[in-house]
C-alpha positions as CSV (number, residue, x, y, z in Angstrom):
1,X,-45.5,10.1,-2.5
2,X,-46.9,6.7,-2.2
3,X,-49.4,5.5,0.5
4,X,-50.5,1.8,0.7
5,X,-51.6,-1.0,3.0
6,X,-54.8,-0.5,5.3
7,X,-52.4,1.5,7.9
8,X,-50.6,4.5,7.0
9,X,-47.4,3.6,5.1
10,X,-45.6,6.9,3.9
11,X,-43.1,6.5,1.3
12,X,-40.3,9.3,-0.7
13,X,-37.4,8.8,-2.7
14,X,-34.3,8.2,-1.2
15,X,-33.1,11.6,-1.9
16,X,-29.7,13.0,-2.5
17,X,-26.9,15.4,-0.6
18,X,-28.4,18.2,-2.6
19,X,-31.8,16.9,-3.3
20,X,-33.0,15.3,0.1
21,X,-36.3,13.5,-0.2
22,X,-37.8,15.2,2.8
23,X,-37.3,19.0,3.2
24,X,-38.9,22.5,3.1
25,X,-40.2,24.4,-0.1
26,X,-38.6,27.4,1.8
27,X,-35.2,25.5,2.1
28,X,-35.2,22.8,-0.7
29,X,-31.0,21.9,-0.1
30,X,-31.9,21.3,3.6
31,X,-33.4,17.9,4.5
32,X,-32.9,14.2,5.0
33,X,-32.3,11.5,2.4
34,X,-31.9,7.8,2.9
35,X,-29.3,5.4,2.0
36,X,-29.3,1.3,2.1
37,X,-27.2,1.7,5.4
38,X,-27.8,5.1,6.6
39,X,-30.0,8.2,7.2
40,X,-28.5,11.4,6.4
41,X,-29.0,15.0,7.0
42,X,-28.0,17.7,4.5
43,X,-27.9,21.6,5.3
44,X,-27.2,23.7,2.2
45,X,-26.5,20.5,-0.2
46,X,-24.0,18.8,2.2
47,X,-24.5,16.1,4.4
48,X,-23.8,17.1,8.0
49,X,-25.6,14.4,10.4
50,X,-26.9,11.0,10.0
51,X,-27.6,7.3,11.4
52,X,-26.3,4.2,10.8
53,X,-27.6,0.7,10.4
54,X,-25.2,-0.3,13.5
55,X,-27.1,2.0,15.7
56,X,-24.5,4.7,15.6
57,X,-24.9,8.2,15.0
58,X,-22.8,11.5,14.3
59,X,-22.0,14.0,11.8
60,X,-20.7,13.7,8.3
61,X,-19.8,15.2,5.2
62,X,-18.7,12.2,3.2
63,X,-21.6,10.2,2.0
64,X,-20.1,6.8,2.8
65,X,-19.0,7.4,6.4
66,X,-19.8,9.1,9.5
67,X,-17.0,11.2,10.4
68,X,-18.4,11.3,14.4
69,X,-19.5,8.1,15.6
70,X,-21.0,7.1,18.8
71,X,-21.4,3.6,19.5
72,X,-22.7,2.3,23.1
73,X,-22.1,-1.0,22.4
74,X,-18.3,-1.6,23.0
75,X,-15.8,-3.9,25.0
76,X,-13.1,-3.0,27.2
77,X,-10.5,-3.0,24.8
78,X,-11.2,-1.8,21.4
79,X,-8.0,-3.4,19.7
80,X,-8.4,-6.5,21.1
81,X,-7.0,-9.2,18.6
82,X,-9.3,-11.7,19.5
83,X,-12.8,-11.9,18.7
84,X,-14.2,-9.0,16.0
85,X,-11.9,-5.8,15.9
86,X,-13.9,-2.9,16.8
87,X,-13.8,0.7,17.3
88,X,-13.9,3.0,20.4
89,X,-17.1,4.3,21.7
90,X,-16.4,8.0,20.2
91,X,-14.6,8.0,16.8
92,X,-13.6,10.9,15.0
93,X,-12.3,11.0,11.7
94,X,-10.4,13.9,10.0
95,X,-9.2,14.2,6.5
96,X,-6.7,16.8,5.1
97,X,-4.3,16.9,2.0
98,X,-0.5,16.6,2.5
99,X,-0.3,20.3,2.3
100,X,-3.1,21.0,5.0
101,X,-2.8,18.2,7.7
102,X,-5.4,18.1,10.3
103,X,-6.1,16.0,13.3
104,X,-9.2,14.9,15.7
105,X,-9.1,17.5,18.5
106,X,-11.1,17.2,21.8
107,X,-11.3,20.9,23.2
108,X,-12.5,22.1,26.7
109,X,-13.2,25.8,27.1
110,X,-13.5,27.4,30.2
111,X,-14.1,30.4,31.9
112,X,-14.9,32.1,34.8
113,X,-18.1,34.3,35.1
114,X,-21.3,34.0,33.3
115,X,-22.3,33.5,29.4
116,X,-23.5,37.0,29.2
117,X,-20.3,38.0,31.2
118,X,-17.5,35.8,31.0
119,X,-14.2,36.3,33.2
120,X,-10.9,35.2,32.6
121,X,-10.1,31.7,33.7
122,X,-9.2,31.0,37.4
123,X,-6.2,29.5,39.0
124,X,-6.6,25.7,39.2
125,X,-9.9,25.9,37.3
126,X,-10.4,22.7,35.3
127,X,-10.4,23.6,31.3
128,X,-11.1,20.0,30.6
129,X,-11.7,16.8,32.1
130,X,-12.6,13.2,30.9
131,X,-13.8,11.5,34.2
132,X,-14.8,7.8,34.9
133,X,-17.7,6.5,37.6
134,X,-18.8,2.8,38.2
135,X,-21.9,1.2,39.7
136,X,-21.9,0.1,43.5
137,X,-25.3,-1.0,43.7
138,X,-28.4,0.5,44.8
139,X,-27.6,0.3,48.1
140,X,-24.7,2.2,48.1
141,X,-24.5,5.2,49.7
142,X,-25.4,8.4,47.2
143,X,-25.8,6.4,44.5
144,X,-28.6,6.9,42.1
145,X,-31.6,4.5,41.4
146,X,-29.7,2.4,39.2
147,X,-26.6,2.2,41.3
148,X,-24.2,4.6,39.6
149,X,-21.4,6.2,42.1
150,X,-22.0,10.2,43.0
151,X,-18.3,10.9,42.7
152,X,-15.9,10.5,39.9
153,X,-13.2,7.7,40.5
154,X,-10.7,8.4,37.8
155,X,-10.0,11.8,36.1
156,X,-7.7,13.0,33.4
157,X,-7.8,16.6,33.5
158,X,-6.2,19.7,32.2
159,X,-6.0,23.0,34.7
160,X,-5.0,26.6,35.2
161,X,-1.8,27.1,36.8
162,X,-2.7,30.6,37.6
163,X,-5.5,33.3,36.3
164,X,-5.1,33.7,32.9
165,X,-4.0,37.2,31.4
166,X,-3.2,38.4,28.0
167,X,0.5,37.7,28.1
168,X,0.7,34.7,30.8
169,X,-1.8,31.7,30.2
170,X,0.2,28.4,32.0
171,X,-1.6,25.3,32.2
172,X,-0.8,21.7,33.8
173,X,-2.4,18.6,33.6
174,X,-3.4,15.8,36.4
175,X,-4.3,12.3,36.8
176,X,-6.6,11.5,39.7
177,X,-7.3,8.0,40.8
178,X,-8.8,6.1,43.8
179,X,-7.0,3.8,46.0
180,X,-8.8,0.4,47.2
181,X,-11.1,0.4,50.2
182,X,-11.4,4.6,49.4
183,X,-14.1,6.1,48.0
184,X,-12.6,9.6,47.0
185,X,-10.1,10.1,44.4
186,X,-6.7,11.9,44.8
187,X,-4.0,13.4,42.6
188,X,-1.4,10.8,41.4
189,X,0.2,12.3,38.7
190,X,1.3,15.6,37.8
191,X,2.7,17.5,35.0
192,X,3.2,21.0,35.9
193,X,3.3,24.4,33.7
194,X,7.2,23.9,33.6
195,X,7.1,20.5,32.3
196,X,7.9,18.8,35.4
197,X,6.4,15.4,36.4
198,X,5.9,13.7,39.6
199,X,3.9,10.8,41.1
200,X,2.2,12.4,44.2
201,X,-0.6,11.9,46.7
202,X,-3.0,15.1,47.2
203,X,-6.5,15.2,47.8
204,X,-6.5,19.2,47.9
205,X,-7.2,21.3,45.0
206,X,-4.2,22.9,43.0
207,X,-1.6,20.3,43.5
208,X,1.7,21.5,43.9
209,X,4.9,19.4,43.7
210,X,6.6,18.9,46.9
211,X,10.7,20.0,46.1
212,X,12.9,22.3,46.2
213,X,15.2,23.2,43.9
214,X,18.4,21.7,45.0
215,X,21.3,23.9,46.8
216,X,23.5,25.1,44.6
217,X,21.8,24.7,41.5
218,X,20.2,27.3,39.1
219,X,17.1,28.5,40.5
220,X,16.0,31.3,37.4
221,X,12.9,31.1,35.6
222,X,14.7,29.9,32.5
223,X,13.4,26.2,32.9
224,X,16.9,24.9,32.2
225,X,16.0,22.4,35.1
226,X,13.3,19.6,34.9
227,X,12.6,16.8,37.7
228,X,10.9,13.9,38.4
229,X,9.6,13.5,42.0
230,X,7.9,10.8,44.0
231,X,5.7,11.4,46.9
232,X,4.7,9.1,49.7
233,X,1.0,9.6,51.2
234,X,1.9,11.5,54.0
235,X,4.2,14.1,52.2
236,X,7.2,13.4,54.8
237,X,9.0,11.7,52.5
238,X,9.8,11.7,48.9
239,X,12.7,11.1,46.1
240,X,13.2,12.4,42.9
241,X,15.3,13.0,40.0
242,X,16.4,16.4,38.6
243,X,18.4,17.2,35.4
244,X,19.5,20.7,34.8
245,X,21.0,21.7,31.4
246,X,23.6,24.5,32.2
247,X,22.9,27.1,34.6
248,X,24.5,30.0,36.2
249,X,25.2,28.7,40.0
250,X,26.4,25.6,41.1
251,X,29.5,25.8,38.9
252,X,27.4,26.2,35.9
253,X,27.4,22.9,34.9
254,X,24.8,20.6,33.7
255,X,24.2,17.3,35.6
256,X,21.8,15.1,37.1
257,X,20.5,15.4,40.8
258,X,18.9,12.4,42.8
259,X,16.9,13.3,45.7
260,X,15.8,11.4,49.0
261,X,13.7,13.3,51.9
262,X,12.9,11.3,54.8
263,X,12.5,13.5,57.8
264,X,9.4,15.8,58.2
265,X,9.8,17.7,55.2
266,X,13.2,18.7,55.6
267,X,15.0,18.0,52.4
268,X,18.1,16.2,52.2
269,X,19.9,15.8,49.0
270,X,21.9,13.6,47.2
271,X,23.5,15.0,44.2
272,X,25.5,13.3,41.4
273,X,26.5,16.2,39.8
274,X,28.7,16.1,36.1
275,X,30.2,19.7,35.4
276,X,32.4,20.4,32.6
277,X,35.1,18.9,34.5
278,X,33.4,15.5,34.3
279,X,32.9,15.7,38.7
280,X,30.6,13.5,40.4
281,X,29.5,14.8,43.9
282,X,27.3,13.1,46.5
283,X,26.1,15.8,48.9
284,X,23.5,15.6,52.4
285,X,22.0,19.1,52.5
286,X,19.3,20.9,54.7
287,X,17.7,23.6,53.0
288,X,19.9,26.5,52.0
289,X,23.4,24.7,53.0
290,X,24.9,21.3,51.6
291,X,28.0,19.5,52.8
292,X,30.0,17.5,50.2
293,X,30.5,13.8,51.2
294,X,31.7,12.4,48.3
295,X,33.7,13.7,45.0
296,X,34.5,11.3,42.1
297,X,36.5,13.2,39.1
298,X,39.4,12.9,36.8
299,X,42.4,13.1,39.7
300,X,40.3,10.4,42.1
301,X,37.6,9.5,44.6
302,X,37.2,11.7,47.6
303,X,35.2,10.2,50.9
304,X,34.9,13.7,52.8
305,X,34.5,17.5,51.5
306,X,37.5,17.6,49.4
307,X,36.4,18.6,46.1
308,X,39.6,18.1,44.5
309,X,41.1,14.8,45.5
310,X,44.9,14.5,45.4
311,X,45.2,10.9,44.8
312,X,43.3,8.2,43.3
313,X,41.1,7.7,46.7
314,X,41.5,9.8,49.8
315,X,39.4,10.1,52.9
316,X,39.0,13.0,54.8
317,X,37.6,16.7,54.6
318,X,41.3,17.5,53.1
319,X,42.5,14.4,52.1
320,X,44.1,13.5,55.0
321,X,44.5,9.6,53.9
322,X,45.4,9.0,50.4
323,X,46.1,6.2,48.4
324,X,48.1,6.5,45.1
325,X,47.4,5.0,41.6
326,X,50.0,2.3,42.0
327,X,47.9,1.1,45.4
328,X,50.5,2.4,47.8
329,X,49.3,4.6,50.8
330,X,51.2,7.6,50.1
331,X,49.8,9.8,53.2
332,X,48.0,8.7,56.8
333,X,46.6,11.0,59.1
334,X,47.5,14.1,56.9
335,X,51.5,13.0,57.2
336,X,53.1,11.8,54.1
337,X,54.3,7.7,54.6
338,X,57.6,6.4,52.9
339,X,57.1,3.2,50.8
340,X,53.1,3.1,51.4
341,X,53.6,2.1,55.2
342,X,51.0,2.0,57.6
343,X,51.4,3.3,60.2
344,X,53.1,6.3,58.6
345,X,56.7,6.4,58.4
346,X,56.9,9.8,59.1
347,X,60.7,10.7,59.0
348,X,64.0,9.1,58.5
349,X,67.4,10.5,59.0
350,X,71.0,8.9,58.0
351,X,74.6,9.9,58.2
352,X,77.3,8.0,56.5
353,X,81.2,7.7,57.1
354,X,80.7,9.8,60.1
355,X,84.1,10.9,62.0
356,X,82.1,13.3,64.6
357,X,79.3,13.7,66.4
358,X,76.3,13.7,64.7
359,X,74.6,16.9,66.4
360,X,70.9,17.4,67.0
361,X,69.0,15.6,64.4
362,X,65.6,16.5,64.2
363,X,62.9,13.9,63.6
364,X,59.7,15.7,63.7
365,X,60.0,19.7,64.2
366,X,56.4,19.4,65.0
367,X,54.5,16.5,66.6
368,X,51.1,16.5,64.8
369,X,49.6,15.1,68.4
370,X,49.7,14.2,71.6
371,X,50.5,10.5,71.5
372,X,53.2,7.7,71.1
373,X,56.0,7.9,68.7
374,X,58.6,5.0,68.1
375,X,62.1,5.4,67.3
376,X,64.4,2.9,65.3
377,X,68.0,3.3,65.3
378,X,71.5,2.1,64.5
379,X,74.8,2.9,64.4
380,X,77.8,1.2,62.7
381,X,81.7,1.4,63.3
382,X,83.2,1.0,59.9
383,X,86.3,1.9,60.9
384,X,87.7,1.2,64.4
385,X,89.5,3.5,66.5
386,X,93.2,3.3,67.2
387,X,92.9,5.0,70.2
388,X,90.8,6.5,72.5
389,X,87.4,6.2,71.3
390,X,83.8,6.2,72.2
391,X,80.3,6.2,70.1
392,X,77.3,7.0,72.4
393,X,75.1,7.2,73.7
394,X,72.4,7.7,71.5
395,X,69.8,10.0,72.9
396,X,66.2,11.0,72.3
397,X,64.7,14.7,73.4
398,X,61.2,15.3,73.6
399,X,58.7,17.5,75.4
400,X,56.5,15.6,78.2
401,X,52.7,16.1,77.4
402,X,51.8,16.5,81.2
403,X,54.3,18.7,82.7
404,X,55.3,20.4,79.1
405,X,59.4,19.6,80.6
406,X,62.0,18.4,77.9
407,X,63.1,15.0,78.4
408,X,66.3,13.6,77.3
409,X,66.5,9.8,77.6
410,X,68.9,8.0,78.4
411,X,70.9,10.2,80.3
412,X,73.7,7.5,80.9
413,X,75.9,5.2,78.7
414,X,73.3,2.8,78.0
415,X,73.6,3.4,74.6
416,X,77.3,3.2,74.0
417,X,78.8,0.6,71.8
418,X,79.5,-1.3,74.6
419,X,77.2,0.3,77.4
420,X,80.6,1.5,78.8
421,X,82.8,4.0,78.1
422,X,85.6,1.8,77.1
423,X,87.4,2.6,73.9
424,X,85.7,1.3,70.6
425,X,89.1,0.1,69.1
426,X,87.2,-2.5,67.1
427,X,84.1,-2.3,64.4
428,X,80.5,-3.0,66.1
429,X,77.1,-2.3,66.0
430,X,74.8,-0.6,68.6
431,X,71.1,-0.6,67.9
432,X,67.4,-0.3,69.8
433,X,64.5,0.9,69.7
434,X,62.7,3.5,72.4
435,X,58.9,4.7,72.6
436,X,58.2,8.2,73.9
437,X,55.3,9.9,74.6
438,X,55.2,13.4,73.3
439,X,53.2,16.7,73.2
440,X,51.7,18.1,69.9
441,X,53.3,20.7,68.7
442,X,56.8,19.9,70.1
443,X,59.8,18.7,68.5
444,X,61.5,15.5,68.7
445,X,65.2,15.5,68.0
446,X,67.9,12.8,69.2
447,X,71.7,12.8,68.7
448,X,75.1,10.6,68.2
449,X,77.7,11.4,70.9
450,X,81.3,10.6,69.7
451,X,84.7,10.9,71.2
452,X,87.6,9.8,69.2
453,X,91.4,10.8,68.9
454,X,92.4,8.0,66.8
455,X,89.8,8.5,63.5
456,X,87.0,6.3,64.3
457,X,84.4,6.3,61.3
458,X,80.7,5.2,61.9
459,X,77.4,5.3,59.9
460,X,74.0,5.9,61.8
461,X,70.2,5.5,60.8
462,X,66.9,6.5,62.7
463,X,63.5,6.2,61.8
464,X,60.3,7.6,63.7
465,X,56.9,7.0,63.3
466,X,53.8,7.6,65.0
467,X,51.9,5.1,66.7
């Protein structure tokens, strides 16, 4: 020990880890030692706490450095390239062997009850929180004498999803922020106990995602679904992404779901779902129901509720309108077309080398709807009769929708080859076009009359189309 000067100055040796300079006779391995840039404290011949010449203090079991450092003089970004590099305000350093890996861990432990009688952590109880506050000036309402704000403005927290038991200890993470022109923080980002995430706006405790499992998707507890949701401030509108990795419902397929809810918490869904058959489907749905409005699969595309399109492009709940892979319209108004025509060429009849009346030709066995139907017809005498011969008239029979009575048009000789009953002893052509208004579900027929005693031969062609 050395005392010098007019005042009291006290000098001791610098000491070592196992033999500190200042200690107790009862516990000589506990005490303080002095190094050129540190003052360290030993317990049981090991360094455990110290101060350095930069004003930092913390724990240490390595003489050359502090493993836990607290520095109150750091700038906003500790990793800025400009200026002098700096560590964070709180630094924890950990060492371990390759076989005994260690890490720097910050842990919060929370229980209900008291120190003497702790209880299980309760639902929504914070287990750990990192919070931040600012300074709004001494005139700020609720601020302390230095002007620091009374409430948190940003929070990173871990919370209990449910009250903890010996078999269930779920937790969720939340980030809280404070909006411009506001002073109270609110939940902004959540990751729930199942790993689902979302941008939310909640001011109450215990935030819950505003979401429903899309209709037809797996709702089991196996956590096969994951979603990311985005909610509005008013919670009457949200959007989200759900990914399902298999499941027992909805066809049991994996897929992706995008949903959009824009009306007072009624869940409307737009599903884009990929199953084992490579089907992508768009649905609109209210809670508990679903209406498919578009399907894309290996067969084709349907706009409507037909989940198995019959052609490359179809429209309607039963593919009433269809376009083939060659670009032709093959069905129009649920009726097959001929040669890709629009409007649909409904039916065609023809006869070659006829030497007798055609008999009744059925153009439509059942008209698909009340409406107009156009009949195009032509007959050609290919071999003239040598005696009394007449081709015609051509007649169409249908049912009138207004009175339900069968009609035959025309009833006279207008459609004879020459418009008269004279003999057809030379080649000739009769043709025409007529439009009728027929009743749904009734047949439309036609016929060519024929009279010949001398071998007249003719061909006929008839085409009917719905207008």
